[in-house]
Residue, then its C-alpha position, 0 to 999 in steps of 0.5 A: x714541374x712543381x713550385x713547392x715540395x708540398x705540391x710535387x705530384x699535382x702537375x705530374x698527374x695532370x701531365x700524365x699521357x696528356x698528349x698520347x691519351x688526353x682522357x687517361x685520368x677519366x679512363x682510370x677513374x672508370x676502372x681501367x688500371x692496366x696499361x699495356x705498352x710495347x717494347x722499349x717503353x719509357x726509354x730516356x730521361x724518365x724523370x720521377x714525375x713519370x712513374x709518380x704521376x702514373x701511381x698518383x693517378x691510380x691512387x686518386x681513383x682508388x686503384x693500383x696501376x699495373x704497367x705491362x710491357x715487353x722485355x726492354x724497358x727504360x732502366x731509370x723508369x724501371x728503377x723509379x717504379x720499383x722505388x715508388x711501389x708502381x707495379x711494372x710487369x715485363x712479359x713479351x707474350x702478354x703484350x703480344x696477346x693483349x687487345x684493347x678492352x681485355x680484362x687482366x688480374x695481377x697477384x702482387x705476392x707472386x707477380x703473376x699476371x693473367x689475361x682473364x679475357x683470353x684465359x692466359x697466365x704469364x710469369x713476368x721477368x723476375x726481380x733480383x732478390x734485393x729488388x724484390x725485397x725493396x718492392x715488398x718493403x714498400x719502396x726505397x724510402x722505407x728501405x732508407x729509413x731502415x738502413x739510415x742509422x747504420x749508414x751513419x756508422x759506416x765510412x766508405x772504404x774503396x779497396x781495389x781488386x787484386x790482379x787475380x780478382x780483376x782478371x774476370x772483371x770489366x772496367x766498370x765491374x772493377x770500379x763497382x767491386x772497389x766501391x762495394x759496401x759489403x766486401x763479400x758481395x759478388x759483382x756479376x751481371x744480375x746481382x744487386x749490390x750496394x755501392x758507395x758513390x763518389x758523387x750524386x749530382x742532380x739538376x734543378x729539375x730532379x733535385x726537389x724530389x731527391x730533397x723530398x726523399x732525403x727529408x723523408x729518410x733522415x728527418x731533414x736536419x740530422x746529417x749533412x747530405x752525402x756526396x750531394x751536387x746540384x747544377x741548375x741547368x734545366x729550367x733556369x732560363x725559361x722565363x717562367x715564374x714557376x720554374x724560378x720557384x722550382x729552382x729556389x727549392x734546390x737553392x734553399x736546400x743548398x743554403x740550409x746545408x752549407x753546400x757551395x761551389x763547386x758542388x752547387x752550380x748556380x745559373x749559367x755555371x754549366x750543364x752538369x755533365x760538363x761542369x762537374x768533370x771540369x771542376x775535378x769532381x768526376x775522376x777516373x775510377x769514380x762511381x757516379x750516379x746522377x739523376x739524369x740519363x746523360x750521367x753516362x757521359x762520365x764514362x769518357x773520363x774513366x768513371x762509371x756514370x749511370x742515370x738514376x731517379x731522384x728517389x735513388x739519389x735522395x737515398x744516396x744523399x742519406x746513406x752514401x750508397x745506392x743499390x746497383x745491379x750490374x748489366x751484361x757485358x758488351x765490348x766495342x773496339x774502335x779500330x782504323x783511322x778516322x777519316x776527314x771531318x769525322x768526330x765523336x758524334x759521327x762515331x756514336x751515330x754510326x754505332x746506334x745505326x748499326x745496333x738498330x732497334x735493339x740498340x745495346x739491349x741494356x748492357x754495360x758497354x766497354x769502349x776500347x780506343x785501340x788506335x788511341x785517337x779518340x780524344x776526351x771530347x769525342x769520348x764524352x759524346x760517345x759515352x753521353x749518347x749511351x743514354x740513347x743507346x739504352x745502355x746501362x753505361x759506357x766507359x773508356x778505361x782511363x789511359x794516357x789520353x784521360x790523364x793528359x786531359x786532367x793535367x790540362x785542366x790543372x787536376x794533378x792529384x787524382x785519388x784512384x789508380x791512373x790506369x785501369x783496363x778490363x781483365x783478360x778473362x772477361x766473358x763478353x756477352x757481345x764482343x764487336x769491332x767498329x772500323x773508324x775508317x768506314x765512318x763518314x759524317x752523318x745526319x740523323x733524321x727524325x725520330x731516332x739518333x740511329x736513323x742516321x744517313x751519310x751527310x753527303x747523301x742528305x745534302x743531295x736532298x736539300x733539306x732546309x731548316x728553320x734553326x741551327x743549334x750547336x752545343x748541349x752536354x753532348x757537343x758543347x765543349x771548347x773543342x766542339x765549338x772550335x771545330x765548328x768555328x774552323x768550318x765557319x771561318x773556312x766557309x767565309x773564305x769561300x764567300x758564305x758571309x752570313x747564316x741565312x737562318x737563326x744560328x745559336x750556340x749553347x756552351x756546355x759550361x760557363x767556363x767554356x762560354x768565357x773561354x770562347x771569348x779569348x783569342x784562339x791561335x787556330x783562328x789566327x787570334x780571333x775568338x771562337x765567339x767572334x767567328x760565330x758572331x761574324x756570320x750572325x751567330x748568337x751565344x746563349x747561356x749554358x743550359x739544357x732547355x732547347x734540347x728538350x723543348x724549354x725556353x724561347x729557343x724551343x721549336x714551335x709546331x712545324x719548325x725544323x732544326x739541325x742540332x748537335x744535341x743528343x735526341x731527336x725523338x718526337x716532340x723532344x725539342x718542342x711539341x710539333x718540331x722536328x730535330x736532326x742530329x749531326x756533329x758541330x762541323x756538319x751543323x756549322x756547314x749547314x748553318x752557312x749553306x741553309x740546307x743540311x750538308x757537311x763541310x765539303x758542300x762548302x767547297x772546303x778541302x780537308x787540311x789536317x794541319x788546319x782542321x785536324x788534331x785540335x787538342x788531346 
């Protein structure tokens, strides 16, 4: 991370491929400026530091780097590279043919790639016309400067499609259609359009480069940034002075522009995927582009939530809109009745397990809750982990379950239609069903969320661990923690009085952290927090750090954790650590047992009145 806007790229260059290829900068200095990657390159969060660091390493050596990868690539990385002017070429054939030491050439005007050693030329996957315009213009900052003045004269107009127009549009496309800047723009897969945003949130980790982009486009003081929101949730409790300086960059920006709560969330207010919906800043029908891959979580609330880079965010803060290219359409219909102990985490792990290595293929996923039994916390987990599924977004069309959740939070007046649904004539590229009655509690082993196995099978392996963690933006809500507390309380009745290993809880927001201290009727008046503490559990602040290897709770080399987090990729929770993923109920049971297993291993019998139907 950076301590100032003036030194943004210093650490990024130092960190580029530092574990994968420690001599990377020296190789580039020697003229090795083509990087050949494989399939699924740069999936995940892909902070701006990734393409910016690569570009910076090339520039300091006097070279332009070219990234050659397969058809599937992380969507945020791809957009970030385009916005920054880093060449990314997608060609499966070029990757398959390449060998270490081959000499390549690249023509920036045509984007044609040639392997000179093998005498083969490749035509990469094409950009859309608007993407190519951004590339040829020098990136998103140049485009922003060109469009900024005109954007000041525009007021967002949200116009919903009539019944005839809506028939051929998915829920995500209807929302994009309503938010079009150019009212004659076609909304279809592969067509890049400009879309007004209802909210453009960042974290303390992504805000600095968005601020830099905003300042480069606007001059810094010319206009109040539009739809800006910042939550301090990534590095704020790491205990490092450098991270404190990083946090101060966003804080100074918010103070300068008069941005306060709820749009500016201070330390401990919460992880922004929980905090902004509970504050009513994310609403059904909204279009939200956030500088974090798990912004896809907003699909649980009937909104389009997509992950973008900091440059795209800074562009949006300047103009009020972003460039958006709708993806192919995929529908998943959930049918059948949920089985005992099965939650939203098990549903999404089952889905990722089914999709396998290909995952969602970058599509926009429409979820249909046919039996109306997936409450919002479950939907949050499923939509959130469309980041791991490599989807553009995942959405549940707003329905009565959605409306009841907002009423429960005290948000009575919502600005957009309370009900939306995909059109009857939508042509789905993939249309599939998932039978919930076939899903069991799962545990995902390293190094992929889709590497999931039934918890009762894993229990027979007696896999031990060093830490058990519940929380994060995926499973840190009140209902998630209540499920875990119910399991803990039932386990105590079976004689499991203390968690044998460190057991730590990370609430999704400061509101949740306070609420779990209150008396809970489902626990006979005890609080959720007191139940956790009764077996040695510790309640931490609300933040993201342990999920991606930051702070005192990060895994050390050789340590293993079972968590309700969303990613268990190699080194994700700490360099050399191993992460396993499961639902709050399974993590709670494992915490008491000392090995990985579901609640049934505690000898608990399922009682729907006791454990089921926690809330809407």
